[in-house]
C-alpha positions in Angstrom: 17.5 -100.2 86.1 14.2 -100.4 88.0 14.8 -99.7 91.7 11.3 -100.3 92.9 7.8 -100.8 91.3 6.7 -97.9 93.4 9.4 -95.5 92.2 7.6 -92.9 90.0 10.8 -92.4 88.1 11.6 -96.0 87.5 12.2 -97.4 84.0 10.4 -100.6 83.2 12.9 -103.3 82.0 12.8 -107.0 81.2 15.2 -109.9 80.8 16.9 -109.9 77.4 15.9 -112.5 74.9 18.6 -115.1 74.0 20.5 -113.5 71.1 21.1 -117.0 69.5 17.3 -117.8 69.4 16.0 -114.8 67.5 13.9 -115.9 64.5 15.3 -114.5 61.2 18.6 -113.0 62.6 20.0 -115.2 65.4 23.4 -113.9 66.7 26.2 -116.5 66.6 28.4 -116.9 69.6 31.0 -114.1 69.9 34.3 -114.9 68.3 36.1 -112.9 71.0 38.1 -111.0 68.4 39.0 -112.4 65.0 40.0 -110.7 61.8 38.5 -112.2 58.6 39.7 -111.6 55.0 36.6 -111.0 52.9 38.5 -110.5 49.6 39.0 -106.8 48.9 38.5 -105.8 52.6 38.9 -107.3 56.1 36.5 -107.3 59.0 37.7 -107.3 62.6 35.0 -109.1 64.4 34.1 -108.5 68.1 36.6 -105.7 68.6 36.2 -104.9 72.4 35.6 -101.4 73.5 35.9 -100.8 77.3 33.6 -98.0 78.4 34.3 -95.6 81.2 32.4 -97.7 83.8 34.2 -100.9 82.8 31.5 -102.3 80.6 32.6 -103.9 77.3 30.7 -103.5 74.1 31.6 -105.1 70.8 32.1 -103.7 67.3 32.7 -105.2 63.8 35.2 -103.0 62.0 35.7 -103.1 58.2 38.9 -101.8 56.7 40.5 -102.0 53.2 43.4 -104.2 54.5 45.1 -105.0 57.8 47.9 -102.8 56.9 45.9 -99.7 56.0 46.3 -96.7 58.2 45.3 -93.0 58.3 41.6 -94.1 57.7 38.6 -91.8 58.5 35.9 -93.8 60.3 32.2 -94.1 59.7 30.3 -95.4 62.8 26.9 -97.0 62.5 25.2 -97.3 65.9 21.9 -99.2 66.1 20.1 -102.0 67.9 19.6 -104.4 65.0 22.7 -106.5 65.5 26.1 -105.9 63.8 25.9 -109.6 62.7 22.7 -108.9 60.7 24.1 -108.1 57.3 22.0 -109.1 54.3 21.5 -108.3 50.7 17.8 -109.1 51.0 15.4 -106.1 51.3 11.8 -105.9 52.2 9.4 -106.3 49.2 8.4 -102.9 48.0 11.5 -101.0 49.3 12.7 -100.0 45.9 16.3 -100.9 46.8 18.1 -102.5 43.8 20.1 -105.5 45.2 22.9 -104.5 42.9 23.4 -101.2 44.8 24.6 -102.9 48.0 27.0 -105.7 49.0 26.0 -108.7 51.1 27.9 -107.2 54.0 25.6 -104.2 54.4 23.9 -103.8 57.8 20.3 -102.7 58.1 19.9 -99.0 57.4 23.7 -98.7 57.6 26.5 -97.7 55.1 27.8 -100.5 52.8 31.4 -101.3 54.0 32.4 -102.6 50.6 31.7 -99.2 49.0 33.3 -97.2 51.8 36.5 -99.2 52.3 37.0 -99.1 48.5 37.1 -95.3 48.9 39.6 -95.4 51.8 37.3 -95.5 54.9 36.9 -97.7 57.8 33.3 -98.7 58.8 32.4 -99.7 62.3 29.1 -101.4 63.3 28.4 -101.3 67.0 26.2 -103.4 69.3 25.2 -100.9 72.0 25.4 -101.7 75.7 23.1 -104.5 76.7 22.2 -105.6 73.2 23.2 -108.9 71.7 26.5 -109.9 73.3 27.6 -106.4 74.5 27.7 -106.2 78.3 25.5 -104.2 80.6 21.8 -103.2 80.6 20.3 -101.4 77.7 18.6 -98.1 78.1 16.7 -96.9 75.0 18.4 -93.6 74.2 19.2 -91.2 77.0 22.3 -90.1 79.0 23.9 -93.6 79.3 23.8 -94.1 75.6 25.3 -90.6 75.0 28.2 -91.5 77.3 28.7 -94.7 75.5 28.7 -93.0 72.1 31.3 -90.5 73.3 33.6 -93.3 74.6 33.2 -95.4 71.4 33.9 -92.4 69.1 37.0 -91.5 71.1 38.2 -95.1 71.0 37.8 -95.2 67.2 39.6 -91.9 66.8 42.5 -93.1 68.9 42.9 -96.5 67.0 46.3 -97.0 65.3 44.7 -97.3 61.9 42.5 -94.2 62.3 43.2 -90.7 61.1 41.5 -89.5 64.2 38.4 -88.2 62.4 35.1 -90.0 62.9 31.8 -89.5 61.2 28.4 -91.1 61.6 26.0 -92.2 58.9 22.7 -94.2 58.8 18.9 -94.2 58.8 16.3 -94.1 61.6 17.8 -95.3 64.9 21.2 -94.9 63.3 20.3 -91.3 62.6 19.0 -90.6 66.1 22.2 -91.9 67.6 23.9 -89.1 65.7 21.8 -86.5 67.4 22.9 -87.9 70.7 26.6 -88.2 69.9 26.8 -84.7 68.5 25.1 -83.2 71.5 27.9 -84.4 73.8 30.7 -83.2 71.5 33.3 -86.0 71.5 36.4 -84.3 70.0 37.0 -87.0 67.3 33.4 -86.6 65.9 33.9 -84.3 62.9 30.7 -84.8 60.8 27.3 -86.5 60.9 24.8 -87.4 58.2 21.5 -88.4 59.9 18.9 -89.7 57.3 15.4 -89.6 58.7 14.7 -90.0 62.4 12.2 -88.6 64.8 13.5 -86.1 67.2 10.6 -85.8 69.7 9.8 -89.1 71.4 6.4 -88.1 72.5 5.0 -86.3 69.4 6.6 -88.4 66.7 7.0 -91.9 68.1 4.9 -92.6 71.3 1.8 -90.6 70.1 0.6 -88.4 67.3 -1.3 -85.4 68.7 -1.6 -87.3 72.0 -3.2 -90.4 70.3 -1.1 -93.5 71.2 0.7 -95.1 68.2 0.1 -98.9 68.2 1.6 -100.2 65.0 5.2 -99.2 64.9 6.2 -98.9 68.6 5.6 -102.6 69.5 8.0 -103.5 66.7 10.6 -101.1 68.0 10.3 -102.6 71.5 11.0 -106.0 70.1 14.0 -104.8 68.2 15.6 -103.7 71.5 14.8 -106.9 73.4 17.8 -109.1 72.6 20.7 -109.3 75.0 22.4 -111.2 77.8 21.2 -109.0 80.7 18.2 -106.6 80.9 16.8 -104.3 78.3 14.3 -101.4 78.5 10.8 -102.5 77.8 10.0 -99.5 75.5 6.4 -100.5 74.8 5.6 -100.8 78.5 7.2 -97.5 79.3 5.3 -95.7 76.5 2.1 -97.2 77.8 2.9 -96.1 81.3 3.5 -92.4 80.2 0.5 -91.3 78.2 1.4 -87.6 78.8 4.6 -85.7 77.9 6.4 -86.1 81.3 9.9 -86.7 82.7 10.3 -90.0 80.8 10.6 -88.3 77.4 12.6 -85.2 78.6 16.1 -86.5 78.2 15.8 -89.2 75.5 17.9 -87.1 73.2 20.5 -84.5 74.1 20.0 -80.8 73.4 19.8 -80.5 69.6 20.5 -76.8 69.8 24.1 -77.6 70.9 25.0 -79.5 67.8 27.6 -77.6 65.9 29.4 -80.3 64.0 29.1 -80.3 60.2 25.8 -82.0 59.2 24.3 -83.3 56.0 20.7 -84.0 57.0 18.2 -85.8 54.8 14.5 -85.8 55.4 11.5 -86.9 53.4 7.9 -85.9 52.8 7.1 -89.6 52.6 7.5 -90.6 56.3 4.5 -89.1 57.9 3.8 -90.6 61.3 7.4 -91.4 61.9 10.5 -89.3 60.8 9.4 -86.3 58.6 8.7 -83.8 61.4 11.6 -84.8 63.6 14.3 -84.7 60.9 13.2 -81.3 59.7 13.1 -79.9 63.3 16.5 -81.4 64.2 18.0 -79.6 61.2 16.4 -76.3 62.3 17.7 -76.7 65.8 21.3 -77.4 64.9 23.6 -74.4 65.2 26.4 -75.7 62.9 27.6 -73.1 60.3 28.2 -76.1 58.0 24.8 -77.8 57.7 22.8 -78.8 54.7 19.2 -80.2 54.3 17.8 -82.3 51.5 14.1 -83.2 51.5 12.9 -85.9 49.1 9.6 -87.5 48.5 10.6 -91.0 47.8 10.9 -94.3 49.7 13.6 -93.7 52.3 15.7 -96.9 52.0 15.7 -96.6 48.2 16.8 -93.0 48.4 19.5 -93.7 51.0 21.1 -96.5 48.9 20.7 -95.3 45.4 24.2 -94.6 43.9 23.7 -90.8 43.4 22.8 -90.4 47.1 25.8 -92.5 48.2 28.1 -90.3 46.1 26.7 -87.2 47.8 27.4 -88.8 51.1 31.0 -89.4 50.1 31.4 -85.8 48.9 30.3 -84.7 52.3 32.5 -87.0 54.3 35.5 -86.5 52.0 35.2 -82.8 52.9 35.2 -83.1 56.7 36.9 -86.5 57.4 39.6 -86.4 54.7 39.7 -82.6 54.7 39.6 -82.7 50.9 37.9 -79.8 49.2 35.1 -81.2 47.1 32.8 -78.4 46.2 30.3 -78.9 49.0 30.3 -75.3 50.0 28.5 -74.6 46.7 25.6 -76.8 47.7 22.3 -75.0 48.4 21.6 -74.8 52.1 18.2 -76.5 51.6 17.2 -78.5 48.6 13.7 -80.0 48.3 11.8 -82.2 45.9 8.3 -81.1 45.0 6.1 -84.1 44.2 3.6 -83.9 41.4 2.3 -87.2 40.0 3.7 -89.7 42.4 6.5 -90.6 39.9 9.8 -89.1 41.1 10.9 -88.7 37.5 8.2 -86.0 37.2 9.2 -84.2 40.4 10.8 -80.8 40.5 13.7 -79.9 42.8 13.9 -76.4 44.3 16.3 -74.5 46.4 15.1 -72.8 49.6 16.9 -70.2 51.6 16.6 -72.1 54.9 14.4 -74.3 57.0 11.9 -73.5 58.3 11.2 -71.0 55.7 9.7 -67.6 56.7 6.1 -68.3 57.8 3.6 -66.9 55.3 0.3 -68.5 54.6 -3.0 -68.4 52.7 -6.2 -68.9 54.7 -8.9 -71.2 53.3 -12.3 -71.1 54.9 -14.3 -74.3 55.5 -18.0 -74.4 54.7 -19.8 -77.4 56.2 -22.9 -76.7 54.0 -21.1 -77.0 50.7 -18.2 -79.2 51.8 -15.8 -76.8 50.3 -12.8 -74.6 51.0 -12.5 -71.0 49.7 -10.6 -67.8 50.1 -13.7 -66.0 51.6 -15.5 -67.0 54.7 -19.0 -68.5 54.3 -21.9 -66.0 54.5 -23.8 -68.2 57.0 -23.0 -70.7 59.7 -23.5 -74.4 59.0 -23.1 -77.7 60.8 -22.3 -81.2 59.3 -22.9 -84.3 61.5 -21.5 -87.7 60.7 -20.2 -91.0 62.1 -16.3 -90.5 62.1 -15.6 -94.2 62.4 -17.4 -95.1 59.2 -17.7 -91.8 57.3 -15.4 -88.9 56.5 -16.0 -85.2 56.2 -14.4 -84.1 53.0 -13.9 -80.5 51.7 -12.3 -79.6 48.4 -10.4 -76.5 47.2 -10.0 -76.1 43.4 -6.8 -74.4 42.2 -7.2 -71.9 39.4 -3.5 -71.5 38.9 -0.4 -73.6 39.5 0.7 -73.6 43.2 3.5 -75.2 45.3 2.6 -76.1 48.8 5.9 -76.5 50.8 5.9 -76.9 54.5 3.5 -77.6 57.4 -0.3 -77.0 57.1 -2.5 -76.2 60.0 -6.2 -76.8 60.6 -8.4 -74.9 63.0 -11.7 -76.7 63.3 -14.8 -76.3 65.5 -15.9 -79.8 66.5 -18.2 -81.4 69.0 -18.3 -85.1 70.0 -22.1 -85.4 70.4 -22.0 -88.6 72.5 -18.5 -88.6 74.1 -16.1 -86.6 76.3 -13.2 -87.1 73.8 -12.4 -87.5 70.2 -9.4 -88.7 68.2 -9.2 -86.6 65.1 -7.4 -87.7 62.0 -6.6 -85.2 59.2 -5.7 -86.3 55.7 -4.7 -83.9 52.9 -5.1 -85.3 49.4 -4.4 -84.3 45.8 -7.0 -84.9 43.1 -6.3 -84.6 39.3 -8.6 -82.5 37.2 -10.6 -85.8 36.3 -11.2 -86.4 40.0 -8.8 -89.3 40.5 -6.4 -89.2 43.5 -2.7 -88.8 43.1 -0.9 -91.3 45.3 2.6 -90.9 46.7 5.3 -93.0 48.4 4.8 -93.5 52.1 6.4 -95.3 55.1 9.4 -97.0 53.4 7.6 -99.7 51.4 4.4 -98.3 49.9 3.3 -96.0 47.1 -0.3 -95.3 48.0 0.0 -92.4 50.4 -1.8 -89.0 50.5 -0.1 -85.6 50.5 0.0 -85.1 54.3 -1.3 -86.3 57.7 -2.2 -84.7 61.0 -3.7 -85.9 64.3 -5.1 -84.6 67.6 -6.8 -86.1 70.6 -9.3 -83.4 71.5 -8.7 -83.6 75.3 -5.1 -82.6 74.4 -6.2 -79.4 72.6 -4.5 -76.9 75.0 -1.9 -74.8 73.3 1.5 -73.5 74.3 1.1 -70.0 72.8 4.8 -69.2 73.4 5.8 -72.1 71.0 2.9 -72.1 68.6 2.8 -70.4 65.2 0.0 -70.0 62.7 1.2 -73.1 60.8 2.6 -75.2 63.7 0.3 -75.3 66.8 2.2 -76.7 69.7 0.4 -78.7 72.3 2.1 -79.4 75.7 0.3 -82.7 76.2 0.8 -82.4 79.9 -2.9 -82.7 81.0 -6.3 -83.6 79.6 -9.4 -81.4 79.2 -12.5 -83.6 78.6 -15.1 -82.4 76.1 -18.7 -81.7 77.1 -20.8 -83.8 74.8 -22.5 -81.7 72.1 -20.5 -78.6 72.8 -18.2 -77.5 70.0 -14.6 -76.6 70.8 -11.8 -75.2 68.5 -9.1 -77.7 67.8 -5.8 -76.5 66.3 -4.2 -79.4 64.4 -0.7 -79.6 63.0 -0.5 -81.3 59.6 3.0 -82.5 59.0 5.1 -80.8 56.3 4.9 -81.7 52.7 6.1 -80.5 49.3 3.6 -80.8 46.5 2.8 -79.1 43.2 -0.9 -78.5 42.4 -1.8 -77.5 38.8 -4.7 -75.3 37.7 -7.8 -77.6 37.6 -6.5 -79.9 40.3 -7.9 -80.0 43.8 -6.7 -80.2 47.4 -9.1 -82.3 49.5 -9.2 -82.0 53.3 -10.5 -85.2 55.0 -11.5 -85.3 58.7 -12.3 -88.6 60.3 -12.0 -90.6 63.5 -9.8 -93.4 62.3 -6.5 -94.0 60.5 -6.3 -93.1 56.9 -5.5 -96.8 56.1 -5.0 -100.1 57.8 -3.3 -102.6 55.6 -4.2 -106.3 55.7 -1.8 -109.0 56.9 0.8 -110.1 54.3 1.5 -113.8 54.6 0.1 -113.7 58.1 2.6 -110.9 59.2 1.5 -107.4 60.0 3.0 -104.9 57.5 5.2 -102.0 58.6 2.6 -99.3 59.2 1.6 -96.5 61.6 -1.6 -97.3 63.5 -3.7 -95.8 66.3 -6.0 -98.6 67.5 -6.6 -97.3 71.1 -9.3 -94.9 70.0 -11.5 -92.8 72.2 -13.8 -91.9 69.4 -17.4 -92.9 70.2 -20.6 -91.8 68.5 -21.2 -89.0 66.0 -19.3 -85.7 65.5 -20.5 -82.3 64.4 -18.3 -79.9 62.5 -19.3 -76.2 62.7 -18.3 -73.5 60.3 -18.9 -69.9 59.6 -20.3 -67.2 61.8 -18.9 -67.7 65.4 -17.2 -71.0 64.4 -14.6 -69.9 61.9 -12.9 -73.1 60.7 -9.9 -72.6 58.5 -7.0 -74.4 56.7 -3.8 -72.5 56.4 -1.5 -73.3 53.5 2.1 -72.1 53.4 3.2 -69.6 50.8 6.9 -70.2 50.0 9.1 -68.4 47.5 11.7 -70.8 46.1 14.9 -69.9 44.3 
């Protein structure tokens, strides 16, 4: 994989960790093909798939019986190990253990449910991971070729009806983007639930600020194999700008024309929200549907009503059984209100993204407020962004739904530094001043409305790709600040769907650190998004009014 340490286009790799020695999920030695009766279904373990270059990878394939034929197939393709099937869930996930069988893979469809409804389910160990042969490349052209070959192998199997779908969360969703972009003929439908689509802007960094909490965990997840695996964390560290390394991690999303049931959430800021929404927008399939919820993602994926919708979708395109799906709204979104999903409201939208209309709120540093009119005079607020926050509130006088991305244009100077890592938090306050907290990042229920980020030296805009609500930064070079000189920063705040009632407030928070860092739990770092390689030093000044117009733009959306 790595031809020379001096090769500027080399991929940094490492020897694979012993699959049998992994703490928590050691892989047993391969059975070299064995069919096991589990009672009510069978599993064909270590089915060998020979890829076009002679490499062999291994699948576990669940079917109703050994004799069953004409089965549509669901493929789950991810790095976590096809052997790692467990009924245990992380504390706080919200998944009821009664919803899934003990054969369910991590973020994968439950084979007991699907075989009961006449499907086969295949769990794959990709090239170079666990006991599959070869070297592992984390996404990219090789993985797309392997997905193509595996899907065609499944479609040609004697027990298959020739129609393959893909279903799963996170990595298992991103692999669907890849497979659909290369158009294997047997792939007839995909249902990606929540995955980033832009490696640089949604995984490696946020606004150019390196992410340091989740990406080391991901790198560990792809380290187990018999040969060599890509050292993802080292590669991200070696590529702080958006360069060739990120360019071909996924295929061209704009070529995806297979039927797609895409599910995103407002609750995965810093990871999957932006990418899932953008992937849906890019797809050209005439048969595509988007659902956006505001709950914990694993809970929503596995709850029985969601699984039934998954089956309606796949029955339509894998069994070719009319099931009413063409009456589904093209886009369906949950509007969060109190943090309790029982009090949310679902709305239908004509498409995503919706037509861009917005209301401009002007920031006043003197009064720490947002209003529809610009301040009469200029003002400056100076503070320590590592220990303090700059907060500005807007009071709603009538009920209002905020659906979509928000953008902030702020004049800021780093008074003692040549760079600044800016963190933006949008919050909702009740009329009594208490904050409304929402589900966030799979396991937690204490999140704000929305988050945004920007490293000030990455402030350059690509005007051909930017809109008023979504500024687009190329992240291909750095422009240092001059200490004490304010510059205008245009910051994308990730999309959300929230209802504000009359008397409630939206609070804009600007600071130089993460909105939260959770303490260790039992000595183990919790699953969280972090940015601990900060360039923020010293005090900041925020300038408003006069020649330093600082504004927040809120989307105006008409829902059906």
